[in-house]
C-alpha positions in Angstrom: 83.3 116.8 108.3 80.4 114.4 109.1 80.6 112.4 112.4 78.6 109.5 111.1 78.7 107.5 107.9 76.5 104.8 106.5 76.3 102.6 103.4 73.3 100.4 103.0 71.8 98.1 100.5 68.4 98.1 102.2 65.4 99.5 100.5 64.5 103.1 101.3 61.2 103.8 103.1 59.7 107.1 104.3 60.7 106.5 107.9 63.9 104.5 107.5 65.4 101.5 105.7 63.7 98.2 105.1 64.6 94.6 104.9 64.7 94.2 101.1 67.9 94.3 99.1 68.4 97.1 96.6 71.2 99.3 95.1 73.4 100.7 97.8 72.7 104.2 99.1 75.0 106.5 101.0 74.4 108.7 104.0 76.2 111.0 106.5 75.1 112.4 109.8 76.2 115.1 112.2 74.3 114.2 115.4 71.0 113.4 117.0 69.4 110.0 117.3 70.6 108.0 114.4 67.7 105.6 114.7 65.6 108.5 113.3 65.9 108.6 109.6 65.8 112.4 109.6 69.2 112.4 111.3 70.8 111.2 108.1 71.5 113.1 104.9 71.6 111.1 101.7 74.7 111.6 99.5 75.7 110.5 96.1 78.3 107.8 95.8 80.8 110.4 94.4 80.2 113.0 97.1 80.4 110.3 99.9 83.7 109.0 98.6 85.2 112.5 98.3 84.1 113.5 101.8 85.4 110.3 103.2 88.8 110.7 101.5 89.0 114.4 102.6 88.2 113.4 106.2 90.8 110.7 106.2 93.3 113.0 104.6 92.8 115.4 107.6 94.2 112.8 110.0 97.6 113.6 111.4 100.7 112.1 109.8 102.3 109.6 112.1 105.9 108.5 111.8 106.3 104.9 110.7 108.1 103.9 113.8 104.9 104.6 115.8 102.5 103.6 113.1 100.2 101.8 115.7 99.1 105.3 116.7 97.6 106.0 113.3 93.9 106.7 113.0 91.5 104.0 111.7 88.9 104.0 109.0 86.7 101.2 110.3 83.8 99.4 108.6 81.2 98.1 111.1 79.0 95.3 109.8 76.0 94.4 112.1 74.7 90.9 112.6 71.7 88.6 112.4 68.3 89.8 113.8 69.1 93.5 113.4 66.6 95.9 112.0 67.9 99.1 110.5 67.2 101.0 113.7 68.9 98.3 115.8 72.0 98.5 113.6 72.0 102.3 113.7 71.7 102.3 117.5 74.6 99.9 118.0 76.7 101.8 115.5 76.1 105.2 117.2 77.2 103.6 120.5 80.4 102.2 119.1 81.2 105.5 117.3 80.5 107.7 120.2 82.5 105.6 122.6 85.5 104.9 120.5 85.8 107.1 117.4 84.8 110.7 118.1 87.0 113.5 119.4 90.7 114.2 119.2 91.6 111.0 121.1 89.1 108.9 119.1 90.2 106.1 116.8 89.1 108.0 113.6 86.1 107.2 111.4 83.6 104.4 111.6 81.3 103.5 108.7 78.1 101.5 109.2 77.4 98.9 106.5 73.8 97.9 107.0 72.6 94.9 105.0 68.9 93.8 104.9 68.5 91.6 108.0 64.9 90.9 108.7 65.3 91.8 112.4 63.6 88.6 113.5 64.9 85.6 115.4 62.7 83.4 113.2 64.3 84.9 110.1 67.7 83.1 110.5 67.6 81.3 107.1 66.4 84.4 105.2 69.0 86.5 106.9 71.7 83.9 105.9 70.6 84.3 102.2 70.4 88.1 102.5 73.9 88.1 104.0 75.4 86.1 101.2 73.7 88.1 98.5 74.9 91.3 100.1 78.5 90.3 99.8 79.1 91.8 96.3 77.9 95.2 97.6 80.3 95.1 100.5 83.0 93.8 98.2 82.5 97.0 96.1 83.2 99.1 99.2 86.4 97.2 99.9 87.4 97.3 96.2 87.1 101.1 96.4 89.1 101.2 99.6 91.7 98.9 98.1 92.2 101.0 95.0 92.5 104.2 97.1 94.9 102.5 99.5 97.3 101.6 96.6 97.2 105.2 95.3 98.0 106.6 98.8 100.8 104.1 99.4 102.4 104.8 96.0 102.1 108.6 96.7 103.6 108.2 100.1 106.5 106.2 98.7 107.2 108.7 96.0 107.1 111.7 98.3 108.7 110.0 101.3 105.6 110.8 103.2 103.8 109.0 105.9 100.5 107.1 105.7 97.7 108.6 107.8 95.2 105.8 108.4 94.7 102.1 108.8 91.6 100.2 107.4 89.9 98.0 110.0 86.7 96.1 110.4 84.3 95.2 113.2 81.9 92.4 112.2 79.3 91.0 114.5 77.5 87.7 114.3 76.3 87.0 110.8 78.0 90.2 109.6 81.1 88.0 109.5 79.4 85.8 106.9 78.9 88.9 104.8 82.5 89.9 105.4 83.8 86.4 104.6 82.1 86.3 101.2 82.9 89.9 100.4 86.6 89.5 101.0 86.7 86.3 98.9 85.3 88.4 96.0 87.9 91.1 96.6 90.8 88.6 96.9 89.8 86.9 93.6 89.3 90.2 91.8 91.9 92.6 93.1 94.6 91.0 95.2 95.6 87.7 93.8 98.5 87.3 94.1 99.0 89.2 97.4 100.1 92.8 97.0 99.1 94.6 100.2 97.1 93.8 103.3 93.9 95.8 102.9 92.6 95.4 106.5 95.0 96.1 109.3 92.8 94.9 112.1 89.8 92.6 111.7 87.6 92.0 114.8 85.2 89.1 114.6 82.7 89.4 117.4 80.6 86.2 118.1 81.2 85.2 114.5 78.6 83.2 112.7 81.0 81.3 110.4 82.1 77.7 110.0 84.7 76.6 112.5 87.0 75.3 109.7 87.1 78.7 108.0 90.9 78.8 108.1 91.5 75.1 107.7 94.0 75.7 104.9 96.4 77.1 107.4 99.3 78.9 105.7 98.7 77.2 102.4 97.2 79.3 99.7 94.2 77.5 98.3 90.5 78.0 97.5 89.0 77.7 100.9 86.1 80.0 102.1 88.4 82.0 104.4 91.1 82.6 101.8 90.0 86.2 101.2 90.1 87.1 104.9 93.4 85.3 105.5 95.1 87.1 102.7 93.6 90.6 103.0 93.8 91.0 106.8 97.0 91.7 108.6 95.6 90.6 112.0 92.4 88.8 112.9 91.0 88.6 116.4 87.9 86.6 117.4 85.9 87.5 120.4 83.4 85.0 121.8 82.0 83.7 125.0 82.6 80.2 126.3 79.0 80.3 127.6 77.9 80.1 124.0 77.6 76.4 123.3 78.0 76.9 119.6 80.8 79.3 119.5 82.7 77.5 122.3 
């Protein structure tokens, strides 16, 4: 099975992916420098989904009493001011350090949205992030539907689930995630049936500080999708960052 996985709604160029939004494309990789486009193999959506499902199905069954030892299928969403090669480099580092090998966490998928890769491009990136939310929502919708099938099958056969869905979102990638999960919540999971994302890690999140202001009340706030689709949310930030602090 492939080691590396990528979904991107960036436009395709000869030497990589650009900073314009287009229809999502799907890629896998087995090694090499992932910042080099030749290290990736383009897949159809159908083949990508089948390979991913087969790879997750190969995870070991873990008894429900020690379910925290289950493998993860993680979506990594990069942040503001990241070119495609920047995102691929960070993704490869995370995957190599945490996910590969028998003791690794499982599978990590890069979702690369069309950031301009420029500090001066904050406002264009903000717009690109929001407009990318439906494409990321489609990814989570597919995962959600597959999760329901697997949970029903496990219940019928008294089997064990094999994988947890998790997310690592950095910087403005949390803005993409916030809007995407709001779409999913409104379309698939309202009222609440299952928690789609077991662990959500918000790293230096570029979101409003009142994101979860509704508290335990179910309302129409911007964080409603995240609050209802995530089992646990952890936020990592530095007190030295005057905004995040």
